[in-house]
Every structure is written in C-alpha cells, then in structure tokens.
Steps between C-alpha positions, in 0.01 A plus 500: 500500500732776374252780574458392863879472536533857370238623748678331791836642387355852477343470844832382643691788340254772604409374850805634687514845334126548552524400866786745560324774302180479704676462836738793466230718344273460804785513754614830345155650556511390864853632558432844353167528684682436828772750405234769457325419826248217445585177684184313395669264254800454728283409798321238287829342389471621141839676492648163418692323224307180575286439187233321704417831671405659167345218296127495442412136413247595235643828369867399496475133397162385370394801292830550309521123445152495345590780259834333423342161421239670283786654297364845578691791340520652848520376858298635789601449860558675827671460835351574841496880515722647769278680754583869514320750722569817303367710788799390710755626249673822606370683191229265370437648156867546415631181659233288330690550174828375647334192652333421167815565295706263718345187346567576131847632584576172680405320177727727297791430736432126475495522120841664527623219727383230260662686210832512685473125567428436131807705399727304735359168374562594137849625590559165671425313178144384575269528199127582492402133539657483848222480761613794712545711188134437421404581860694829485328601175163406653588712804566803280173453310283438807634796694482744209141388440406550866684833503297626203168343597499629857582855388182518293313803643185325618412429863558264673823451301810679625484746211148595610623571852784711365263702282261546793791637701595747226152630416349798687283397796164544325604302192683240708184432701293449185766288332539275807128416482575294186685241712207257562460471122872500416534123458209483255631799304838325485342178368319696230822675395678165483232333289483801269881484468532863600736446792792397280520860373612586854692187595716483185652851523546484880669159472728641231586794727583262785713287269682812381576604859643165612691452171662840545599417858671172405678638193832556687485139626445369147794707371716356778407135437476487120 
C-alpha cells in the first residue's frame, strides 16, 4: 500500500516539528503575559515546554488528522488557548499586542532554528532524503505557516488581538465583538481560498527574514 506508506512517512516527518511549534507558541504567550503582569497562565502550569500541557485532543490531533487523511488542501487545528487575563496586564491595551505577537514570533524563531539545522546537515554531507533533513524542512514549513496564519488580523487569532490593541478604543471595542464569529469567518475564508492571499506573502516575508539572518552562516560553510 504505497499511498498508506507515504501518509505514515509524512506523519512521522511532521509530528515532531508540529509538536514543538504548538508547544513553544503557547509557552511564549504565557511567558510574555507573565512578564507584563498576568500570572494566570503561569499559575495554571501553562508556561511550560511540556507538550501535554498545550495539546487539545480534538483540536491538535483528531481534527488535523481528519483533514490530512481527506487530502484537504489546508489543515485546521488548534492547541489549548493559553488563559490570559488582559485586565491584569500593566497596560492592558498596549500589552495585549506583545502577548499576542509572542506566539507568531516564537514560530519565526523556530523556523530559523530548523533552517540552521538544515544548513548544518547539508554541510555535513546529508542529502534531502536523510530523515532529519526532511524533518528540518518540515519544521521550516510548519512554523512559517503558523507564523503567517496566526498573524491574520481576525480575532481570536493573534493578528486580531494585535489589531485590536492598535485600533482606537471605540473601533477596537467594535472589532473585538467579531470574536465569537471569528472561527466561522475563518472557515469561510479557507473554503473560498481567500486566506492564501494573506498567508503566501507573509510566509514569503518570514522566509526572507530567516534566509537573510543565516546568509553569513551559509557563506562560512559553503
């Protein structure tokens, strides 16, 4: 069953990068929230690098697996949201943006880390068929995708929180009221294939940033 073998191989390659991507994304939210004065996530043990603390059985495992097995052009999933009491932040409206931005930035840093690993593996003579080379490439793809997706300016995504923080109070209040419908709006945008007009350029920007950072390393090794 070649197709099943390919599915199992893909799951094996993507499992570790996805687990790291979700865990560090959520832990970053918790850490920055505590830094700005809210200990809610910390007190509930969510400022942790233990993946179990952040996994939602349905949203993190079952739902993405269903879309993957159905050969969907996109995957939908989510981790357990880190609890943040924005009222406890020292400057709630301003600090909300930093807490929200922490997750996508953690993904960008992880993409950079996987890229550095890939460069060292290639420099060490390992070709693209080597398992950890494939894992590193998967890590870059997963984290750049999460970076771009979560920055989309729609609550409850991180980009929506950032935009709410930036908008004037009156507009921010009205915009935040979209949040209960955000998931359904997101599904509609995915099915209408509108979201890729955002994700593609933002992914490219992230790729450009990390490629620029590692350029001196590439010049040194090759």
